[in-house]
C-alpha positions in Angstrom: 0.8 11.2 17.6 0.3 10.9 13.8 1.5 7.7 12.2 2.4 7.5 8.5 2.8 4.1 6.8 4.5 3.7 3.4 4.2 0.5 1.4 6.9 0.4 -1.3 6.1 -1.9 -4.2 8.8 -3.2 -6.5 6.9 -4.8 -9.3 8.2 -7.5 -11.6 9.3 -6.2 -15.0 6.4 -6.1 -17.5 3.8 -6.3 -14.6 3.8 -2.6 -13.8 0.4 -1.8 -15.2 -1.2 -4.8 -13.5 0.6 -3.9 -10.2 -0.8 -0.4 -10.3 -4.3 -1.6 -11.2 -4.1 -4.1 -8.3 -3.1 -1.3 -5.9 -6.0 0.7 -7.1 -8.4 -2.2 -6.5 -7.0 -2.5 -3.0 -7.8 1.2 -2.5 -11.3 0.6 -3.8 -11.9 -2.2 -1.4 -10.7 0.1 1.4 -13.2 2.8 0.3 -16.0 0.2 -0.1 -15.4 -1.0 3.5 -15.1 2.6 4.8 -11.4 2.4 5.6 -8.8 5.1 4.9 -7.8 4.8 1.3 -4.4 6.6 1.5 -2.7 7.7 -1.7 -0.7 6.1 -4.4 2.5 7.8 -5.6 4.4 6.9 -8.8 8.0 7.9 -9.6 8.4 11.1 -11.5 11.4 10.6 -13.8 14.6 8.7 -13.1 15.4 8.0 -9.5 18.7 7.4 -7.8 19.2 3.9 -6.4 16.6 1.1 -6.4 13.3 3.0 -6.5 10.0 1.3 -6.0 7.6 1.1 -8.9 5.0 3.0 -6.7 4.3 3.8 -3.1 1.1 3.6 -1.1 1.0 6.0 1.8 -1.6 6.3 4.6 -1.9 8.5 7.6 -3.4 7.4 10.9 -4.3 9.5 14.0 -2.3 7.3 16.3 -1.0 3.7 16.8 -4.4 2.5 17.9 -6.0 3.6 14.7 -3.2 1.9 12.8 -3.8 -1.3 14.7 -7.6 -1.2 14.0 -6.7 -0.9 10.3 -4.3 -3.8 10.5 -7.0 -5.9 12.2 -9.5 -5.0 9.5 -7.0 -5.9 6.7 -6.4 -9.3 8.2 -10.1 -10.0 8.5 -11.3 -8.7 5.1 -11.8 -11.5 2.6 -11.9 -9.0 -0.3 -8.7 -7.2 0.8 -6.9 -10.5 1.4 -7.7 -11.6 -2.2 -6.3 -8.4 -3.6 -3.2 -8.6 -1.4 -2.6 -12.2 -2.5 -2.8 -11.3 -6.1 -0.4 -8.4 -5.5 2.1 -10.9 -4.0 2.3 -12.7 -7.4 3.4 -9.4 -9.0 6.1 -8.4 -6.6 9.9 -8.6 -6.9 10.2 -6.9 -3.5 8.0 -5.1 -0.9 8.9 -2.8 1.9 6.7 -1.3 4.7 7.9 1.6 6.7 6.1 3.2 9.6 6.9 6.7 10.8 5.8 8.9 13.7 5.3 12.6 12.7 7.4 14.8 15.0 
């Protein structure tokens, strides 16, 4: 049962470049600690409704693999520092979890 997680980042006006750089740092920390890095997607042109500044998406083999990653994220000092900085740049944040059918 494949699980897909999407983190949707709504960055404060004027902080878009720093927000994207911070998400890239988070991905580098993940790579350095041999975690799945996922992918970052940015909007292509105008979007309808309230679109996020960018989306990070990652796929996991199952719910157990997702839980292992959550446990890692909570215990990684480097990742926590990046996540805390990202929090200062956010207007809003959404996390969605999907099961592929």
